N, C-alpha and C positions, 0 to 999 in steps of 0.2 A: 573727336573728328577734328580734320586738318580744315584751318582755315586758308580757303583757296589764294588771299592776298600774302599767306605766310612767308616770309623770304627762303626758307627750307625750298618750297614749292616753285618759286620764282626763278631760283637757280640751280634747281636739280641735273636739269641737262649739264651745266656747267661743273656739276660737281662729280657727275658720271665721268664725264670729257677729263677732267683732272687725273681723276684714281685710274681711269682704262688706261690714259697715256703713263703714267706711272706703273701699274701692274700688267699690261700687255693681256689681260684676261676680263673677259666681261663678267662671267660670273662673281670673280673677286670684287670687281668695280663694283657691284651691286649691293655685295657685302659689305663694303666699306662706306657706301652711302647710308646704307640702312643703320649701321653703326654711326655714324654721323649725325644722322637723325635721333637715335634716342638719345645722345648727348646735346643735343641741341633741344631737344623738348623739356630737359631739366634746367635749362638755362632761363636766366629772366631775361626776355628779349628786351626788355623797357631799359636795361643796363646796357645794350650792346648798340656802339654807337655805328658799327660800319656791319650789319649783318653780311655782305659779300664775304669782304674778308675775313670775319671771324669764322663763315661757313669754310672757306676754302682753308683755313688754319686748320682748322678740323679734320679736312677730310684729307690732307696733306699728312698730318701724325697718323692719323690710322694705316692708310696707305703706305707708309713708312713702316708700321709696324706688320702691315701684310708683306712686305717684300720681304723683309726676312725670313720669314716661314716659307711665301716661296723659294726663296732660294736653298733652300733646305730638301722641299721636295723638287725640284727639278734637277738636284744633285741624282735622286734615285728614278730619273724619267729615262724611259727606252725610246735609245736615238735622238734625234733632234729636236730642240722645243720652237715652236714659233708661235708669235701671238695670238689668239684667239681672232677670226676674220668676222668685222661689220658689215654687213650691207649699210650703204650710206644713201641717203639723200643727194639730187642735183647740189642743192647750197652746199653742201658741204664741200664737193668738188670744185665749186666756186669760189671758196675762199681758198685760195692759193698756200697761205701759211697753215692753215687749219689742216688741209687736207694734205700736207706735205708733214706735218708734224704725226699724222697717225696712220701715214702707208705705212705698211708691213717691212718695208726695207727700212725707214726711219726706225721704226720701233725696235726693230732685231740690233741696230746701233746702241739703242737706249738700254738693252740689254747687257750692252758692256761697263758701262757706268758701276758705279757704286751706289747703293739706295740714296744716298745724300745727295751726290753729284744727278742721279737722275730724278730728284726731286727738285733742287736748285734750277735744272737746265730748263725744267718742263714750266714751271712757276715763271721763269726769268723771260727765255727767247719764244713761248708759246702764248703765254698768257699776261706778260709785261707786266707783272708785279714790279712793286720796288723792293729794295734790298731790305729795308725794314721790317717788310709783311712779309718777304721770305725769312729773313731771321725770324721774326716771334714764330713763324711754322715751321723750323728745324731745329729750333734752340738754340742758336750761334749768335752770335755778333754780327752785323752788318756789313763791318771787313771781312768777317771770314768768311758771309754768305758771299762776297764779290769774289774772294779768292777760288772758294767749290767752282762757282760759275765760268770764271775763268778756265780753270783745269777742265771742265766738263766741256765748255766750246771748242777748247782744243782739242780734246779725244774726240768729240763728235766730227769735227771738220775735218779729220783725218781718215775716217770712216763710212762718212754720208755719202750719199752718190753725188758726181762729182757735177753732172749737172742736170738742171732744174727742164722739163720736157712737161709741153702743155699738152693736154686735154686732146685735142684732136690728134698731135701724133703718139701718143699712146694709144687712142682707139686704133689709128693707122696700124702702126704694128701688132698691136693684140687681134686684129684681124686677118692679117698675112699669117698671124701664127697660129691662128685656129685653122685657117684653111689648111694649112701645111699637114697639120694632125690629122685632119680629118680626111683629107685625098689621101694619105698617105704619100704625099710628095715628099721626099729624102731631100731633094735638092733646095726646095723653097723651104725648108726647115733650115737646113745649113747656111740658108743664106739671111735668116730670120736672127738665127742665134750668132750673138759675138764669140771670137775664137774661143776667147776664155772665160764663158759662161757658166754661172755656176747654181745648181738648181739643189734646192733644200728641200726636202719633204720631212712633214711631222705626221707620225702615224701612232705617237704614244702606246706602242704595244698593240693597238686596239685595231688598226688597220695597217695592211700592207702598204712599207715604205721604204726607201733607201734610210738605211741608219747612221752614214754617213754623207758629209754634200758631195754628188756626182760635177766634177769639173772637166770643162773642154767641151768643146761643141759636137763631135763625134761621139764621146759617150754621153751627152744630154741627147741627143737625137737618135742613138740608139736606146735608150730609156723610155721616151715617149714613144717610141716606134710601137713597146708593149701596147698600147692603148690600141692600135691600130687594129687586134683581136677582137675588141668586143666595140667595134665602130657604129655597128648598125643596132646596138643597144642604148647608146649612150645617148643622155640628154643632155647638150650643151646650152648655156645662154650667155649671152654678155651682161654683165651687172656691173654696179658700182660697189667695191670692197675697199673700205678703210678709204675711201675720198676719189676713188681712182678706176678706171675701166680694168676688169677682171674677168674672169669666167668662172662659172659654175658648173661642175660635171656633176651628174646624177647617173648613176649607172647601178643595173641590177647585183645583189648579193653575189659574191663575197667582195665586190668592188666596194660598193658605196658610193657617198658623196667626196667630190675634192674642190676646194677652192684655190684657183690660181691666181696669184699675184706676180706680177712682173714691175722689174725694174728696167729702164728702160735708156741707152745713151747712143746717142749717134743715129738712130735709127734704127738700133738693132737690141736684143732683150741682152740684157748682163747678167740677171739674177732672176732665177723664177722662185717662187716659195709655193708648194704644195703642200695644201693643209689640209688632213684625211683624218684625224682624230676626230672620231664623230661624236665625242664629248665636249669638241669645240666649233660645231656647228650650228645650236641652237641659235643664231644671230643670224642666221640667213633668209630665215623665213620673212621677218621684218623688218624694215629700215630702223633704225639706231636715231633718237634725235642726240646730236653733238651743237655743242657751243663752248665760244670762247671766250 
């Protein structure tokens, strides 16, 4: 039986958050956390001076191993791959840095890093670990960890969303978007979409979804217009997904459920992420605790 004051229990949410940010998959993150527990159970805890750092080191190594497996799995994935969406609590949204780091938009950017770059970026930029701690987690020298961090920061800076948007503005844009698609007001929909908006959908071969990104306000509006055919049967709710206002859309089969996350700049939607793979919808029933 686990001791309720066991450091693993104390830091479990942190360990899950580290693993999830590295993997973009809650299911894989849970597996990594479980593997971390098994290794922690075999350690003489009295010999561990800093349990938090030790556990983060274990979870990072396990996540790096899992990342390599995931990269092979994604090569055979049908269509676009998006992170597994998490229902989150208001306190996550209030932590601006955490909310940005776990946003669907940011996680898709992190997908373009190498596994080591992603690990270093997450540990340094999100969790503010010292370079000697990061070096121990990735089996490199602190100097090498610094070089990897610099390279990862430049890569992310060139691809991340260009402007931070407060929750109120995001909610306002979300409301305009929701009203436009549910009323079928094409002009209002065009007004809320940036001219170069990109829609990425993930069905994984298990749900109907565009196999490639849809680019431009007119093609995206036409794509979203298909929702109008089943509007009367839709159940649409505003939720917090990955720390930001988003939509959950439920409809009768064969449509199923969709989690829609938005990236907003200048009062308009610049990115739409539509997660439709039913195997990625497990974390939308109950909020997942996250911690930095």
